[in-house]
N, CA, C and O atoms as a printed pandas DataFrame, in Angstrom:
     atom_number atom_name residue_name chain_id  residue_number  x_coord  y_coord  z_coord
0              1         N          MET        A               1    0.709   -1.070   -0.042
1              2        CA          MET        A               1   -0.084   -0.062    0.246
2              3         C          MET        A               1    0.959    1.113   -0.054
3              4         O          MET        A               1    0.838    1.694   -1.133
4              5         N          ALA        A               2    1.843    1.454    0.709
5              6        CA          ALA        A               2    2.861    2.387    1.129
6              7         C          ALA        A               2    3.306    2.642   -0.531
7              8         O          ALA        A               2    2.913    3.670   -1.081
8              9         N          GLN        A               3    4.008    1.810   -1.160
9             10        CA          GLN        A               3    4.320    1.839   -2.598
10            11         C          GLN        A               3    3.564    2.519   -3.480
11            12         O          GLN        A               3    3.967    3.463   -4.160
12            13         N          HIS        A               4    2.351    2.012   -3.490
13            14        CA          HIS        A               4    1.457    2.446   -4.368
14            15         C          HIS        A               4    1.084    3.944   -4.004
15            16         O          HIS        A               4    0.832    4.736   -4.912
16            17         N          LEU        A               5    1.047    4.364   -2.556
17            18        CA          LEU        A               5    0.685    5.617   -2.241
18            19         C          LEU        A               5    1.761    6.502   -2.742
19            20         O          LEU        A               5    1.469    7.536   -3.341
20            21         N          GLU        A               6    3.208    6.093   -2.492
21            22        CA          GLU        A               6    4.454    6.970   -3.213
22            23         C          GLU        A               6    4.310    6.981   -4.843
23            24         O          GLU        A               6    4.847    7.835   -5.548
24            25         N          ARG        A               7    3.594    6.027   -5.283
25            26        CA          ARG        A               7    3.636    5.832   -7.033
26            27         C          ARG        A               7    2.736    7.181   -7.079
27            28         O          ARG        A               7    3.171    8.156   -7.693
28            29         N          GLN        A               8    1.587    7.227   -6.482
29            30        CA          GLN        A               8    0.572    8.330   -6.614
30            31         C          GLN        A               8    0.993    9.482   -6.478
31            32         O          GLN        A               8    0.976   10.326   -7.374
32            33         N          VAL        A               9    1.501    9.685   -5.128
33            34        CA          VAL        A               9    1.943   11.039   -4.723
34            35         C          VAL        A               9    3.109   11.739   -4.661
35            36         O          VAL        A               9    3.262   12.949   -4.494
36            37         N          GLY        A              10    4.147   10.638   -4.849
37            38        CA          GLY        A              10    5.551   11.100   -4.981
38            39         C          GLY        A              10    6.186   11.134   -3.637
39            40         O          GLY        A              10    5.612   11.431   -2.589
40            41         N          MET        A              11    7.490   10.781   -3.788
41            42        CA          MET        A              11    8.316   10.896   -2.346
42            43         C          MET        A              11    7.980   12.262   -1.715
43            44         O          MET        A              11    7.846   12.404   -0.500
44            45         N          TYR        A              12    7.859   13.208   -2.567
45            46        CA          TYR        A              12    8.059   14.781   -2.102
46            47         C          TYR        A              12    6.748   15.450   -2.865
47            48         O          TYR        A              12    6.949   15.931   -3.980
48            49         N          PRO        A              13    5.633   15.491   -2.396
49            50        CA          PRO        A              13    4.539   16.001   -3.078
50            51         C          PRO        A              13    4.478   17.382   -3.126
51            52         O          PRO        A              13    4.980   18.068   -2.235
52            53         N          PRO        A              14    3.877   17.881   -4.138
53            54        CA          PRO        A              14    3.655   19.407   -4.244
54            55         C          PRO        A              14    3.263   20.067   -2.995
55            56         O          PRO        A              14    2.359   19.651   -2.271
56            57         N          GLY        A              15    4.011   21.163   -2.753
57            58        CA          GLY        A              15    4.069   22.183   -1.554
58            59         C          GLY        A              15    4.996   21.467   -0.426
59            60         O          GLY        A              15    4.937   21.870    0.736
60            61         N          THR        A              16    5.768   20.504   -0.758
61            62        CA          THR        A              16    6.586   19.840    0.142
62            63         C          THR        A              16    7.928   21.110    0.237
63            64         O          THR        A              16    8.581   21.414   -0.761
64            65         N          LEU        A              17    8.137   21.681    1.486
65            66        CA          LEU        A              17    9.368   22.354    1.709
66            67         C          LEU        A              17   10.724   21.567    1.584
67            68         O          LEU        A              17   11.011   20.820    2.520
68            69         N          VAL        A              18   11.568   21.661    0.538
69            70        CA          VAL        A              18   12.900   21.081    0.552
70            71         C          VAL        A              18   14.281   21.603    0.613
71            72         O          VAL        A              18   14.447   22.795    0.356
72            73         N          ARG        A              19   15.105   21.001    0.864
73            74        CA          ARG        A              19   16.562   21.647    0.778
74            75         C          ARG        A              19   17.392   20.878   -0.385
75            76         O          ARG        A              19   17.670   19.686   -0.250
76            77         N          LEU        A              20   17.699   21.471   -1.311
77            78        CA          LEU        A              20   18.601   20.870   -2.397
78            79         C          LEU        A              20   19.987   20.322   -2.063
79            80         O          LEU        A              20   20.426   20.506   -0.927
80            81         N          GLU        A              21   20.703   19.666   -2.966
81            82        CA          GLU        A              21   22.021   19.419   -2.745
82            83         C          GLU        A              21   22.918   20.637   -2.552
83            84         O          GLU        A              21   23.739   20.816   -1.653
84            85         N          ASP        A              22   22.655   21.309   -3.401
85            86        CA          ASP        A              22   23.568   22.595   -3.257
86            87         C          ASP        A              22   23.211   23.577   -2.205
87            88         O          ASP        A              22   23.793   24.657   -2.105
88            89         N          GLY        A              23   22.287   23.213   -1.450
89            90        CA          GLY        A              23   21.918   24.444   -0.137
90            91         C          GLY        A              23   20.788   25.188   -0.504
91            92         O          GLY        A              23   20.375   25.955    0.366
92            93         N          GLU        A              24   20.259   25.164   -1.434
93            94        CA          GLU        A              24   19.031   26.108   -1.954
94            95         C          GLU        A              24   18.055   25.483   -1.213
95            96         O          GLU        A              24   18.204   24.340   -0.780
96            97         N          THR        A              25   16.942   26.228   -1.011
97            98        CA          THR        A              25   15.736   25.895   -0.329
98            99         C          THR        A              25   14.512   26.167   -1.133
99           100         O          THR        A              25   14.564   27.240   -1.735
100          101         N          GLY        A              26   13.436   25.479   -1.297
101          102        CA          GLY        A              26   12.309   25.637   -2.127
102          103         C          GLY        A              26   11.340   24.814   -1.823
103          104         O          GLY        A              26   11.403   24.139   -0.796
104          105         N          VAL        A              27   10.276   24.744   -2.687
105          106        CA          VAL        A              27    9.309   23.847   -2.469
106          107         C          VAL        A              27    8.811   23.199   -3.762
107          108         O          VAL        A              27    8.840   23.741   -4.866
108          109         N          VAL        A              28    8.328   21.913   -3.479
109          110        CA          VAL        A              28    8.234   21.019   -4.780
110          111         C          VAL        A              28    7.163   21.731   -5.211
111          112         O          VAL        A              28    6.490   22.286   -4.342
112          113         N          SER        A              29    6.783   21.870   -6.568
113          114        CA          SER        A              29    5.788   22.724   -7.163
114          115         C          SER        A              29    4.931   21.568   -8.165
115          116         O          SER        A              29    3.710   21.588   -8.318
116          117         N          SER        A              30    5.807   20.642   -8.754
117          118        CA          SER        A              30    5.297   19.425   -9.495
118          119         C          SER        A              30    6.043   18.154   -9.139
119          120         O          SER        A              30    7.241   18.090   -8.865
120          121         N          ARG        A              31    5.112   17.076   -9.181
121          122        CA          ARG        A              31    5.750   15.892   -8.822
122          123         C          ARG        A              31    6.396   14.945   -9.973
123          124         O          ARG        A              31    6.816   13.790   -9.897
124          125         N          GLU        A              32    6.319   15.932  -11.168
125          126        CA          GLU        A              32    7.061   15.708  -12.627
126          127         C          GLU        A              32    8.338   16.176  -12.450
127          128         O          GLU        A              32    8.458   17.376  -12.204
128          129         N          GLY        A              33    9.306   15.496  -12.520
129          130        CA          GLY        A              33   10.745   15.764  -12.318
130          131         C          GLY        A              33   11.116   15.345  -10.917
131          132         O          GLY        A              33   11.742   14.289  -11.010
132          133         N          PRO        A              34   11.019   15.657   -9.872
133          134        CA          PRO        A              34   10.032   16.732   -9.466
134          135         C          PRO        A              34   10.734   18.115   -9.630
135          136         O          PRO        A              34   11.927   18.332   -9.415
136          137         N          LEU        A              35    9.722   19.086  -10.078
137          138        CA          LEU        A              35   10.094   20.241  -10.054
138          139         C          LEU        A              35   10.009   21.261   -8.681
139          140         O          LEU        A              35    9.002   21.308   -7.975
140          141         N          VAL        A              36   11.183   22.030   -8.439
141          142        CA          VAL        A              36   11.368   22.740   -7.261
142          143         C          VAL        A              36   11.428   24.120   -7.547
143          144         O          VAL        A              36   12.258   24.504   -8.370
144          145         N          HIS        A              37   10.548   25.057   -6.900
145          146        CA          HIS        A              37   10.625   26.420   -6.902
146          147         C          HIS        A              37   11.553   26.847   -6.284
147          148         O          HIS        A              37   11.182   26.697   -5.120
148          149         N          VAL        A              38   12.747   27.386   -6.255
149          150        CA          VAL        A              38   13.688   28.170   -5.316
150          151         C          VAL        A              38   13.383   29.303   -4.644
151          152         O          VAL        A              38   13.337   30.295   -5.371
152          153         N          LEU        A              39   13.155   29.490   -3.470
153          154        CA          LEU        A              39   12.668   30.941   -2.749
154          155         C          LEU        A              39   13.857   31.281   -2.098
155          156         O          LEU        A              39   13.930   32.479   -1.824
156          157         N          ARG        A              40   14.951   30.494   -1.717
157          158        CA          ARG        A              40   16.227   31.226   -0.794
158          159         C          ARG        A              40   17.252   30.556   -1.448
159          160         O          ARG        A              40   17.153   29.348   -1.662
160          161         N          SER        A              41   18.371   31.294   -1.843
161          162        CA          SER        A              41   19.400   30.748   -2.173
162          163         C          SER        A              41   20.325   29.988   -1.286
163          164         O          SER        A              41   20.033   30.077   -0.094
164          165         N          ALA        A              42   21.558   29.133   -1.625
165          166        CA          ALA        A              42   22.433   28.259   -0.949
166          167         C          ALA        A              42   22.720   29.049    0.278
167          168         O          ALA        A              42   22.738   28.458    1.358
168          169         N          ASP        A              43   23.034   30.816    0.194
169          170        CA          ASP        A              43   23.567   31.477    1.680
170          171         C          ASP        A              43   22.463   31.745    2.157
171          172         O          ASP        A              43   22.592   32.171    3.305
172          173         N          GLY        A              44   21.264   31.690    1.769
173          174        CA          GLY        A              44   20.180   31.965    2.934
174          175         C          GLY        A              44   19.500   33.223    2.506
175          176         O          GLY        A              44   18.689   33.807    3.225
176          177         N          THR        A              45   19.883   33.660    1.206
177          178        CA          THR        A              45   19.025   35.143    0.822
178          179         C          THR        A              45   17.947   34.736   -0.117
179          180         O          THR        A              45   18.177   33.972   -1.055
180          181         N          PRO        A              46   16.565   35.326    0.166
181          182        CA          PRO        A              46   15.386   35.190   -0.440
182          183         C          PRO        A              46   15.915   35.843   -1.865
183          184         O          PRO        A              46   16.654   36.812   -2.040
184          185         N          VAL        A              47   15.262   34.955   -2.838
185          186        CA          VAL        A              47   15.372   35.031   -4.385
186          187         C          VAL        A              47   14.133   35.976   -4.747
187          188         O          VAL        A              47   13.009   35.829   -4.267
188          189         N          ALA        A              48   14.508   36.991   -5.685
189          190        CA          ALA        A              48   13.393   37.809   -6.125
190          191         C          ALA        A              48   12.137   37.482   -6.752
191          192         O          ALA        A              48   10.972   37.807   -6.528
192          193         N          GLN        A              49   12.827   36.589   -7.783
193          194        CA          GLN        A              49   11.935   35.648   -8.503
194          195         C          GLN        A              49   12.297   34.044   -8.283
195          196         O          GLN        A              49   13.461   33.654   -8.363
196          197         N          PRO        A              50   11.206   33.164   -8.005
197          198        CA          PRO        A              50   11.522   31.973   -7.675
198          199         C          PRO        A              50   12.097   31.076   -9.180
199          200         O          PRO        A              50   11.561   30.988  -10.285
200          201         N          LEU        A              51   13.188   30.588   -8.741
201          202        CA          LEU        A              51   13.734   29.872   -9.731
202          203         C          LEU        A              51   13.423   28.408   -9.645
203          204         O          LEU        A              51   13.392   27.664   -8.665
204          205         N          VAL        A              52   13.167   28.147  -11.107
205          206        CA          VAL        A              52   12.563   26.571  -10.997
206          207         C          VAL        A              52   13.893   25.685  -11.170
207          208         O          VAL        A              52   14.874   26.161  -11.742
208          209         N          ARG        A              53   13.892   24.615  -10.750
209          210        CA          ARG        A              53   14.926   23.389  -10.657
210          211         C          ARG        A              53   14.114   22.189  -10.815
211          212         O          ARG        A              53   13.029   22.021  -10.259
212          213         N          SER        A              54   14.726   21.306  -11.650
213          214        CA          SER        A              54   14.491   20.107  -11.658
214          215         C          SER        A              54   15.434   19.147  -10.697
215          216         O          SER        A              54   16.657   19.258  -10.604
216          217         N          ALA        A              55   14.699   18.283  -10.076
217          218        CA          ALA        A              55   15.605   17.476   -8.976
218          219         C          ALA        A              55   16.466   16.386   -9.808
219          220         O          ALA        A              55   17.026   15.482   -9.188
220          221         N          HIS        A              56   16.547   16.459  -10.913
221          222        CA          HIS        A              56   17.262   15.420  -11.798
222          223         C          HIS        A              56   18.448   16.395  -12.243
223          224         O          HIS        A              56   19.390   15.862  -12.831
224          225         N          GLN        A              57   18.488   17.642  -12.040
225          226        CA          GLN        A              57   19.540   18.180  -12.475
226          227         C          GLN        A              57   20.874   18.059  -11.700
227          228         O          GLN        A              57   20.747   18.287  -10.497
228          229         N          PRO        A              58   22.146   17.746  -12.121
229          230        CA          PRO        A              58   23.202   17.376  -11.026
230          231         C          PRO        A              58   23.242   18.688  -10.137
231          232         O          PRO        A              58   23.249   19.827  -10.604
232          233         N          GLY        A              59   23.262   18.442   -9.110
233          234        CA          GLY        A              59   23.614   19.181   -7.839
234          235         C          GLY        A              59   22.119   20.074   -7.368
235          236         O          GLY        A              59   22.022   21.100   -6.695
236          237         N          HIS        A              60   21.467   19.560   -7.761
237          238        CA          HIS        A              60   19.603   20.040   -7.632
238          239         C          HIS        A              60   18.821   18.964   -7.234
239          240         O          HIS        A              60   17.593   19.054   -7.248
240          241         N          ALA        A              61   19.504   17.775   -6.818
241          242        CA          ALA        A              61   18.672   16.558   -6.253
242          243         C          ALA        A              61   17.993   17.385   -4.895
243          244         O          ALA        A              61   18.306   18.495   -4.464
244          245         N          ILE        A              62   17.115   16.582   -4.467
245          246        CA          ILE        A              62   16.500   17.033   -3.024
246          247         C          ILE        A              62   17.159   16.224   -2.131
247          248         O          ILE        A              62   17.228   15.003   -2.277
248          249         N          ASP        A              63   17.784   17.000   -0.954
249          250        CA          ASP        A              63   18.644   16.383    0.117
250          251         C          ASP        A              63   17.742   16.090    1.036
251          252         O          ASP        A              63   17.591   14.871    1.117
252          253         N          THR        A              64   16.948   16.812    1.906
253          254        CA          THR        A              64   15.746   16.417    2.601
254          255         C          THR        A              64   14.669   17.384    2.525
255          256         O          THR        A              64   14.792   18.503    2.027
256          257         N          ALA        A              65   13.643   16.930    3.021
257          258        CA          ALA        A              65   12.293   17.536    3.223
258          259         C          ALA        A              65   12.564   18.439    4.563
259          260         O          ALA        A              65   13.392   18.147    5.425
260          261         N          GLN        A              66   11.686   19.622    4.578
261          262        CA          GLN        A              66   11.913   20.562    5.703
262          263         C          GLN        A              66   10.503   20.915    6.230
263          264         O          GLN        A              66    9.550   20.826    5.456
264          265         N          HIS        A              67   10.328   21.307    7.498
265          266        CA          HIS        A              67    9.253   22.097    8.048
266          267         C          HIS        A              67    9.442   23.190    7.799
267          268         O          HIS        A              67   10.612   23.451    7.518
268          269         N          GLU        A              68    8.507   24.269    7.775
269          270        CA          GLU        A              68    8.689   25.405    7.375
270          271         C          GLU        A              68    9.257   26.041    8.486
271          272         O          GLU        A              68    9.675   27.171    8.232
272          273         N          ASP        A              69    9.428   25.586    9.860
273          274        CA          ASP        A              69   10.012   26.303   11.044
274          275         C          ASP        A              69   11.537   26.219   10.588
275          276         O          ASP        A              69   12.297   27.187   10.564
276          277         N          ASP        A              70   11.894   24.810   10.203
277          278        CA          ASP        A              70   13.330   24.513    9.990
278          279         C          ASP        A              70   14.132   25.236    8.922
279          280         O          ASP        A              70   15.332   25.511    8.935
280          281         N          ALA        A              71   13.027   25.536    7.804
281          282        CA          ALA        A              71   13.491   26.238    6.697
282          283         C          ALA        A              71   13.504   27.642    6.754
283          284         O          ALA        A              71   14.121   28.322    5.934
284          285         N          ARG        A              72   12.659   28.246    7.962
285          286        CA          ARG        A              72   12.566   29.601    8.034
286          287         C          ARG        A              72   12.335   30.118    6.651
287          288         O          ARG        A              72   13.167   30.725    5.977
288          289         N          LEU        A              73   10.993   29.783    6.266
289          290        CA          LEU        A              73   10.454   30.112    4.999
290          291         C          LEU        A              73    8.880   30.176    5.105
291          292         O          LEU        A              73    8.091   29.295    5.447
292          293         N          ARG        A              74    8.658   31.463    4.715
293          294        CA          ARG        A              74    7.267   31.471    4.695
294          295         C          ARG        A              74    6.907   32.053    3.272
295          296         O          ARG        A              74    7.514   33.032    2.839
296          297         N          PHE        A              75    5.939   31.449    2.578
297          298        CA          PHE        A              75    5.775   32.064    1.303
298          299         C          PHE        A              75    4.299   31.697    0.957
299          300         O          PHE        A              75    3.521   30.922    1.513
300          301         N          SER        A              76    4.134   32.655   -0.349
301          302        CA          SER        A              76    2.673   32.730   -0.660
302          303         C          SER        A              76    2.484   31.387   -1.866
303          304         O          SER        A              76    3.348   31.176   -2.718
304          305         N          MET        A              77    1.572   30.796   -1.781
305          306        CA          MET        A              77    1.170   29.953   -2.800
306          307         C          MET        A              77    1.123   30.502   -4.181
307          308         O          MET        A              77    1.550   29.821   -5.114
308          309         N          ARG        A              78    0.673   31.589   -4.355
309          310        CA          ARG        A              78    0.778   32.485   -5.508
310          311         C          ARG        A              78    2.098   32.746   -6.362
311          312         O          ARG        A              78    2.156   32.844   -7.587
312          313         N          GLN        A              79    3.148   32.837   -5.445
313          314        CA          GLN        A              79    4.526   32.528   -5.876
314          315         C          GLN        A              79    5.049   31.604   -6.778
315          316         O          GLN        A              79    5.767   31.727   -7.770
316          317         N          VAL        A              80    4.478   30.550   -6.159
317          318        CA          VAL        A              80    4.771   29.445   -7.223
318          319         C          VAL        A              80    3.756   28.875   -7.984
319          320         O          VAL        A              80    4.144   28.324   -9.014
320          321         N          TRP        A              81    2.490   28.855   -7.745
321          322        CA          TRP        A              81    1.311   28.421   -8.975
322          323         C          TRP        A              81    0.627   29.740   -9.268
323          324         O          TRP        A              81   -0.468   29.480   -9.768
324          325         N          GLY        A              82    0.766   30.707   -9.193
325          326        CA          GLY        A              82    0.417   31.721   -9.822
326          327         C          GLY        A              82   -1.189   32.008   -9.344
327          328         O          GLY        A              82   -1.542   31.753   -8.192
328          329         N          ALA        A              83   -2.166   32.593  -10.404
329          330        CA          ALA        A              83   -3.512   32.718  -10.284
330          331         C          ALA        A              83   -4.291   31.210   -9.856
331          332         O          ALA        A              83   -5.361   31.220   -9.247
332          333         N          ALA        A              84   -3.709   30.130  -10.198
333          334        CA          ALA        A              84   -4.102   28.917   -9.946
334          335         C          ALA        A              84   -4.266   28.677   -8.417
335          336         O          ALA        A              84   -5.132   27.884   -8.050
336          337         N          ALA        A              85   -3.574   29.242   -7.607
337          338        CA          ALA        A              85   -3.543   28.968   -6.157
338          339         C          ALA        A              85   -4.794   29.633   -5.599
339          340         O          ALA        A              85   -5.178   29.261   -4.490
340          341         N          ALA        A              86   -5.488   30.602   -6.266
341          342        CA          ALA        A              86   -6.839   30.986   -5.765
342          343         C          ALA        A              86   -7.892   30.131   -5.780
343          344         O          ALA        A              86   -8.868   30.262   -5.041
344          345         N          VAL        A              87   -7.724   29.079   -6.745
345          346        CA          VAL        A              87   -9.067   28.133   -6.912
346          347         C          VAL        A              87   -9.225   27.258   -5.551
347          348         O          VAL        A              87  -10.161   26.467   -5.431
């Protein structure tokens, strides 16, 4: 059952805060890839516009999932999903 759930939802479902191998912090925006919208650079600086990374790119694999308190990151869903976040 757990394997079926993982296939359907993914290891890191959309909305999961993650730290990438290169130290960037972001939110999984799509399980296809998965894609991560980076909201904080490796040095901890917030980015002006979210950067989209594929977790399959070298150096951008997901290192760990994080709770928003640990990530020290609050974000608006509109930053990642745009107008669709209002639905």
